[in-house]
N, C-alpha and C positions, 0 to 999 in steps of 0.2 A: 241857595247863601246862606251865610252864619249874620246877621246883626253885628257883630263883630266892630269897631270904630275908637279911635283913639281917645275915646275920652272914653271907653269903656274896655280897657286896657292895661298891658304894664307897664304904657311904652310913657319910660322915663320917672319909672318911679326905682331902678332901681338899676346898681351899674355894677362893672367890672370893676376892681381898684390894683389886685393881685395876680400876677400870673407867676408858675413857678416850673421848673419839670426839672428831671435829674440826668444824666445823658441816656444816649439813645442808642438799643447797643439790638443785636440781630440775635435771634428769638436764641434763648438759651444760655443765655451770654452772659446776663445782665451778673457780677458781683455779692452784691446784695441780695438777702430775701427781701420777699416782694414787701413787708407790711415794711419794712425801711426805706424800703422805695419811694414807698404812697406816703412816707412821714418827712423823708428828709421835700418832695414835692412839696408839698403843706406848706415847710416851713422856709422854703424860698418862695413860697406865689406870698406870706404872710410875711417875711422883711421886703418884697418888691413891693408890695399895700404898705409899708411903714404899720404892718396892725400887731397886739403883742397876739400867739397864739391862743392862748387861755379865753380871747376875745372870741374866738368862733362856739355856737349854740347848732349847731346845723350841718348834714356829709349829705351827699346827694352822691352816686355812682353809675359806674354799666349795669347789663342788670345782674351780671353775673360774678362781679368782681367782691372776690374774697374776703377782703380787708374790712373790719365788720367797726362802726363806728363808736360802737361802746369801748374797744381796743384801740382803737387812733383817739380815741377823746383822754384817754389814760393815759398812753406813752402823749401826749401833749398839756397833760395835765391842765383839763377844759376843766370848770369846780360843776358849771349843770350845760347837759348835752338836750334845748328843745325840740334841734330834730329830729330826734332818733324817729318819734312816731309819725312824722308829718308823713312819708312815702304811705301810709296805707288809712290816711284822714283825710285828707289835705282835696280829692277830688275835687270836693263841694265849692274850697276857697278857688280852686281854680279856674270854678264856673263861674261864679263874680265875677275873674276879673277877664271873663271875654273868652278862658284857653278852651276850650272843647273838652272834652269830658266823658265822651264815648267807651265803652268797657276793655276793649285792647288797647286804648292810651292809656286809660285808671293803672295799668297791668305793666307802662312800658314809656313811660310820659317822659319826653327828654331830661334830664338833670337837674340843666339852668333853669328850665321849665317846673318845676315844681318848689324849687328853693327861691327865683325869684318872686315866684308864685307867694310862698312861705313871708318874703321880709315885709312888701304889697298888705299880705293879710295881717300882718302885725303878729307872727305864730313865732318869728324866729329875726333876729337882727346881722349878724356877719356867717357866714354861712360858705361849704368847700362847696367847689362839684370836685371829684381827681378819677384817676384811673390809673392804676398800676398790674403788671405784668412782670412775672419773671416765670418765665419756662420750662427753666434750667427745674426746676426748684418744684414746678406743677407738669400738670399733661398740654401739650404744644398745643395753644389754642386751636389751629386750623385743623388736629388730625380728627381725625374721625369718631368720637366715643364708640368702644366698642357695647354691643346689644346683637340679645340672640333676636328680635323680633323686628320688623319698621312699622309701626305706623302715622297715620298721619296720611301725607303727601306722598310722605318716605313709600309707603306700602303702593302707589302707584309708581313710581321712578326708578325705588332702587333697583326694583327685579329686573330690568333693562339695560342696567347698567347708567343711570342718571344718578348722579350720585353727590357730585363735586358742587360746590356754591358759580365756581366758575359756567358746568357743563349749565348748572340750570338756569343762570344768568345770559348766555352766550346764547338763547333761543332768543330768549326779549331784544334782548337787542340784535342781531338776526333778524326779526322780523321788524322792528325797526328801522333799520339800514336798510332795508330788504323795499319794505316799501313810502322812502325818500329817497333814495336814491345818492347814499351816501357814503362815499369811497372812503375806503381804510387809513385815506390821509387825512382824516376828521382824529380816527383817534391817537393817530400818530404826536397829530401837534398839542394834545392833553399831555401826552407822556413826553416829551420833550420838552415840555411846557416849566414843568413841574421839575425835570433833571437839571435845566437849567437854571433853577432857580438855587434848586441844593445844591450847583456849586461857589454860590455866592454864602453859605449859613452852613458855618464851621461846627453845627450841632447836628447836621442831615445827616444821616446813617450814608449816604450816598454819596455826601459831600469827596473829590476829586476822582471823584467814577465820573465823568460826563458820557453822556449818550447821542450818538450822533444817528443822522438818519437812516444813515447803511445798518451801524449796526441793531436798529428797530425793524428793518424790513428783512434783515438775515437773522436775528430772534428765532427761534422758537417753538412752536402751533402750541398753545396748552391746548386751546379750543375753537377754533374759529366760531366768532372775527377775534377772537383772543393771542393775542400774543406774553410771550415772556415779559414785555414791559409796559400790556396794559392792562398790569396785576398786582398787586399792591402788597407789600413787604410784610413778613412780623413781625413784631418786634418784641423788648423786652423795653422796663424803664416805667416812669411815672410821670402824668403832669397832676393841674392844681389851680384850680381859678377860684378867686374869694369874690362872692360878690356881700355888697353892701344897700340901704336904702342912697335914694338919690341924696338925700340931704347927709347923711354920715358920711358921704365922700368927694364933701366939699375938702374934708379936711386932712384925707387920705394924702400918699405921699404921690402916686403917678398920677395922671390926668384922667379920670375915669373915661370910661367906654357905655353907654349909656347905652340898656335892654330898648330897640324901636318895638319888638314885635317877634315872639314866641307861635309856632306855629304848630299842631300835627294831625294823623290820624292818616286815612284809608281810603282809595276811589269805592262802589260799589261793587259787591263780590271781591275785592281782592286777593282774596286767600284764597277763591275756586281752587279747588283742589284739581290735578289734574292736568296743571298751565290749562286751566278751562277758564278767566277771568274775561270779560266782556271788555275788560281794556289791556290787553293782554303786553303791547307792544310799549311799555311805557314804566316811567323808573318811578308813579305811585305821586308825584306829585303835583297832579289837576286840579285836586280836589283844597290841597294845602296853600298850594304858593297864592291863591287870590285871599287869604285867609291874614296869611304875613303882612300883604300889602296893604290890606286893609285894616290892619290892627301897627301896623305901624304909621301911616302916612305918607308914606314914598310910595313910589313907583321906579322900574329897573334902568329908565334915562340916571334915576338922581344916584344907583351902587358904586364907587369908587372902584371895588376888587370883591371876587370868589374865592373865600375856600371851600370846595368841594369832596366832599367824602368822593376815595378814587379807590372803591373796592374793584372796580372795573372800569377802565376809560368808558365804554362801551356808555355805563349809569348816569356819569358825569357829564355825556352826549344830554343824551335824553334829556340831564337833570334843568343842564342851563336854554332847554329847546321849552320846557314847562314851567319857568320860572319865566319866559317868555322876553330871556335877552336876543332870542330871534327867532324866524320862523324854523321848522325840520326842513323844510325844504330850500334854506338859505345854509345850510351847513356848510357843504363843501367850502364854499369863498368866506368865513367868517371864522372857521377853524380853522387859526394855519398859527404859526409860532411867535408870529411879528405881534400878530393879532393881542395874546394871552401875553405877553412875559411883559414886567414892568422895566423900566416904570411909565412906557410907551405908547402898552397896548391898546388898546379897543376896548379892550375886558382884562385884564391882569386875575390871573388864577393860581394859585395854591402855589403863592409867592416864598412860602417858605419851603418848598418841595414837596407837599401834600404825603398823604401815604404811600404814595409810588415811592419818591426820594430822598422824603426828611424821618421819619417812622411812621406805625400803621401804630398808633394808641386809639385806636378806634375813635377814631376825630379829634378828642378833645388835643389834640394839638394843634388841630385846621383852627378850634375856635380861640388858642391865643395866641396866632397867628394874625386875624382877626385882629384883636384886641392890639399888638404891637404895628400895623398898620393904621392906626387911628392917633396910635401918641407918636408915628413919628417912629417908630425906631425896629421899625423892620431892615434886615439882610440885602432887601429887592423892594425898597420905600418907592409906594407908590406916589406922588406930589401931592399932598392940598386933601389926604382920604379924608372921607367924611363923612362915607355911610359903607362897613362890610356886612355881605352877606354866610351863614356858613351854611352849607345841607348838608343835613347825616341823612345816612343809610340808605340810596334810593332801590329801587325794585327789591325793599324787604315790606314790612306793614307791618303798623306803623312807619311812617318817615318823619322825616318832621324840619323844619327850618328858622337858621335867628337870623337878624337885622341887627347889627348896634352902630350905632352911633355916636356925635363926636355929641357937647354939648348945644353948638350954636348949630344943630340943625334940630333941637327941639323948640 
C-alpha cells in the first residue's frame, strides 16, 4: 500500500477554474477542422475562467491527440510555452508529490495529473487539458487500423475472431456478472440513467432521443452481455479545462473546483497476454481506488456525484464496485434507475449523459460535468454537491480516477 497521504499530495493545491466545449457532433460530421475545434474549446475555457489565453504556459491531452502544443500556442499568441516539455521530464516531480511513477503510467499518465503536478512543482502556472476530434478529416477513431501483422495480445486473439473492444471487454464483464449473479437490469439502469440525464442537457448528442426500458431490451446484441445501448458513441468536437494554483484560483471568475486526489496504475499482471490476468473479472481499479481515497482524505460516503467513463456499461458496473460504493453482490439492488438519477438518487451517475448519451470525448466531458456540479451549474444538478468523482478508462491499463471538491471540503 502506498504511503501517500493528503499532506504528501496535490490535495487542495491546484484548481480547475475554466471549462469549455464546442458543439458535439456524430463522428465525421464536425464542420470545422480539428485544430480549430481545439482552439475554440480552449478559448471558451479561458473566457469561462476570465483569463487571457496568452497566460497559458502548458498543455496536455489524450495520448494521440494530433494538435501539437506549439501550433496551438502560436495560434493563441502565447509568448512562452513552459509546459511543452513536461510530458517527457515530469515523472520525478510527480513522484515527490505523491503520484505513482510506474513505467506504464509515465507513458500514459492522465493529463490532469500531469499538469496539476507541474503547477504544484512550479513548472507552470496556467495550463490547459484538452481533447479534439474531427473524424471526417481523419480516420474514424474506432476503426481498426490497417495492418499486415498482429503483435502482442492481438496475435493471440485476432486469429480467433476476438478483435473489437466490445468483444474483448465483454469477456471480463460476463465473468464478473456470472461470479456475482448480476442480472441484465444492472447494465440497463446505467444506460437509462445516462439517457435520462441527456434529455435535460441541450449539449448532448442524444438530447431529444429518450431511451425506454423496452427499447433497451429490444435493441440488438453487439456482443453478450452488451446491447446497442450499452456501448459508447463516437463523436467529433473538442473540450478543454483550465488549471491554476489554488492561490491564483481565488482571482478567477468561477467558483474553483479543487483537486482532492488523482490516482492511476494497474493491478498485478493486468496486461497478462491471452486474457490470463489473475484478476481477470475486474475494471482494474482494485489497487488504484485505495490510493485515491488516501490522497484525497475522503471516503465513498462523502462523494456527492460520480462521472464514470462508459466505454461499456459493464465497465461502469465493475468500477463502482471497485471504488467501494457497494459490494458486487449488492449490484442488483443498488443499480436501479431511481438510485442513479439526479437530483435525489443515492449515487447520481453521469449527470450530463456521459459517453453513452452526451458525447464520447474520451471522458474529458465527464471532467467538465464534475466541475459544473460543484459550481451548481449542471443541467441535472445534485443539491449541495461538494465532492465529485471522475472514473477513467475501466478495463484498460493503466486506469485513473480523480476527486474534486469545493473549497469547504479542504
